[in-house]
N, C-alpha and C positions, 0 to 999 in steps of 0.2 A: 288755808289748809282744808282739804276735802274730808268729808266723813266717810266711813267705811261703806255706807250704802251708796254714796255717790260714786266711789271708785268701782264697786262691784257692778253697779248699773252700767258703767262704761265698759267693763270687761264683758258683761253679758251681751252688750251690743256687738262686741267683736266676735264673741263665740256664744250665740244664743243657746241657752240650756235645752230648749225644746228640740234642737237638732242633734242632741246626744242620742246614742243608742239606748233602747229601752232598758237594757241590763246595766247601764252605766250609772255612776254616782258622781254628779258634778254639782258645782255651786259652792256656796259658803258652808263650811263644816262647823266653824266656831267663830265667834266674834260679835261685838256689840255694834249694831248698825249705826249708832250715833257717835261712836268713838272716832276721834280725829286720826287721819292717816298721813304721816310725813315721810315714811320710808317703806319701800316695798322690795321684797326679795323674790326672784323667780328661780325655780329649780324643777327638775324632773320628778324627784321622789320625795315624799314627806317622811323621810327616815330620820333617825336620831341625829346624824351629823348635820343634816340640813336644819332641823329644828334648833340645834345648838348654835348653828351659824346665825340663824335669824335672831336668837337671843343676844349673841355677841354683837351683832350689827346694830341692835336697837331697832329692829324692824317692827312696824305696826301691822304689816300684812305679809303673809307668805302665800305665794301663788305657785301651785305645783301642777304638773301635767297628770301625774298618776294620782288616783284617789287614795285616801287613807283607808276608808272602809268601803271597798268595792262591793262586797257581798252582804253588807249590813252587819249589825252586832247587837247584842243584848246588854253589853257592859262597856264602860270606858274606864274600868279599874286600872290603876297605874301598875298593877302587877304584870301587865302585858305591855310590850313595847309600843303598841298603838295607843293604848290608854295613857301611857306615860307621855307620849307626844301631845295628846290632848291636854293633859294636866299642865305640862310645861308651857304650852302655848297660852292657855288661859291665865295661868299664874303670871305670865309676863306680858299680858294684854296684847297678844299677837293673834290676829285673825288668820284663818286658813281658808283659801278659796281654790277650787279645782276646776280646770278646763281640760277635758280628756277627749272623748270622741267628737265633741262639738268643736274642738280645736283641730282635730284631724281633718275634718271635711271643710273647714273654713277657707275663705279666699281673702287673704293668704292664710295658709295653715301650716301644719307640721311638715307636710311633704314639700311645700314650697320652700320652707327654710332648709330642708335637707338638700333639695336641688340647688339652692343658692350656695350652700356650703361647698358643693361639688362643682360649681361653675357650669351648671347645666341650664339650658334654655327650656323653660316650661312651655309646652304647646297645648296642654289641656289636662283635665282630670283623667285618671285611669278608670275610675268607676264614677261616672257623673251623678250628681244629685238631681233626681228627676223633678224636684221642686224649684230648681234654679233656672229661670228663663234665660239667663245669660250663658249658662253652660260652663261656668268657671269653678263652681264648688264641686266637691266630691272627694272620694277616698283615693289617695295616691295621685301621682302625676306622671304624665308621659312627657319625656324630655328629649332634646336633641343635643348632640355635641357639635361644637363649631368645626372640629376636625375629627374624623374617625380615629379610633385607637384600638389596639388589640385588647382583649379582655384582661390579660395580665397587667397591662399598663393602667387600665381603668381601675383595677383592684389596688394597684400601688398608689394611684392618685387619690382614691377614696381613703386609703390608710393614712395618707399624708394630710388630707383636708379635714377629716373627722377627728373628734377628740380621741386621744390615745386610750386604748383599753387593752386588757390582757389578751382578749380574743383577736384583736386586729380585724382583718378582712379575710374571709374564706371565699374561694371561687370554685364553681363547678362549670364544666364545659371545656371546650377547646381554648386553651390560654392564648392562642394566636388568632382566634377568630376576630374579625374586625367588628367594632361596635359603633353604630351611628345613632341609633335611637335607644333610649334607656327608659324603663319604667322605674320609679322609686316609690317607696311607701315606708314612712317612719313607723317603727314598731313591728309587731309580728305580722308577716305578710304572706305566708304560704297558703292562706285561704283564697288568695287572689290570682292563682295561676290561670284559671279560665279566662279572666279579664286580661291578663298579661299576654296570653297566647293570641287572644282576639285582637289585641292592639298591634300585633305584628312588630314588636320591638326586638332588638338584638340581645338585650340583657335586662335583668331585673335586679335592683339593689333593694334589700330590705333587711329584716332581722329575724332571728329565731327560726331559721329554716330547719325542718326536720328531715330525717333520712328518707323515708318513703315518698313524701311529696316531691322532694328534690330528685330522687331516682326516677320517678315516673315522668317528671317534667323534662328531664334531660334525655329520656328515652323517646319521648314523643316528638320533640322538636330540637333543633340545634341551639336552643336558648342558653345564653350564658347567665349564671346566677352568682350574685355577690351577697354574702351573708355577713353583716356587721353586727356589733353588739347592740342590743335593744336600746340601751341608754344613749349610746353614741348617735343613733339615728334620730333621736328625739331632742337631744340637748340643743341643737341649733334653733329650735323653736323658741327656747327661752330668750335668746338674743332678739329674735323677731318680735316676740310678745313684749319684751321690755321696751323696744323702740316704739312699738305702737302705743304703749301707755305713756311714754315720754311725750309723744306727739299730742296725745289727748290732754296731758297735763299742761303743755305749753298753750294749747288752744283755749283751755279754760282758765289759764292764769293761776293754776294750782302750784303751791310750794311743795313739790313732791320729788323725792329722790328715789330713783329706781336702780336696782342692782341685779346682777345675774350671778348665781353661785357657780363657781368653777370646780367645786368638789366633785370628784368622780364617785358616783354612787352605783356604778355597775357592780353587781354582786361578785363577778369573777375577778380574782385577784392575782392569778398567775397562769402562765401558759408555757408548756414545754413542747417544742416541735419534735417530731420523729427524727431521730438522728440520720436515718438513711434516706429521708424524703427529699427529692429535688423537684421544684415546681415544673410541671410538664412531663415528668418522667413517670413511667408506670409505677404505681404504688404497690407495696407488698413487702413481706419480710425478706431480708437478704439471706437469712438462714432459716431452716425449718424450726418452728417454735418448739421449745423444750417444756415438757410437762412433768410434774412430780411423779415419781414411781409409786403407783398405788397398788402394785401386785407383788407377791412374793415369787420365788423361783419356780413354784408349781403353776403359776398363772392365776392363782386364786387372789381375790382382792385382799389387801392388807386390812 
């Protein structure tokens, strides 16, 4: 049975902490380096449901993609949900380890797992890591489809292959435009539009797309955009990461059991589609909007 320090050393070899962005918070958050580790749980978010699942599972180590304290803190008091998570983990002898942007740019990394979930063939990174002589590391991935398909079909394919969320998949652009090359990036990706345009792809699948960047991107090029839930684009990495740790465990002869949480921790819980909207049809109200009467008969405001 390996110690926590042995397991985290192996994880740091997969996702070196020095490759994380300067603003990021990765590595071990809590845990005794000498404590034995027999069971590991992978998840995207270190939220209450996941911490409780780690306790119920009898895990010794919880590995999450998102940091617990991204911007630092001056207290871990249990009066706040993050402090309560720390208290619960320590009280149950569960360590917490984070791999965030160092896993995003790894080879393989978060976007490789996303591409794999969609049956896309990766041909290279979207934003190459200049320190990688092999040219395989970096942010996002450029992919190809075995057979081109319309944007609307790619959206439906993504909705089917990614974990189900309230949001589903939103698409921007011509629904019937053929897609042969796709850029993907797990997590928030609308800061990558310059790289996406330079890559000459037909579509870009990511998460957290905002109105103005999307409007500008679709006005400048015939680029198709697919917007998935943030959590859904990163959850496939948990399966990839668990398989990587399983392989390391077998190679070292460790008695280690590795699990992936299937709890949906996407914060959005419901979605109501516009009643009059049909995909591909012009959007807009079917009747003039009705507003409350705020004036009296004289025309003066009430």
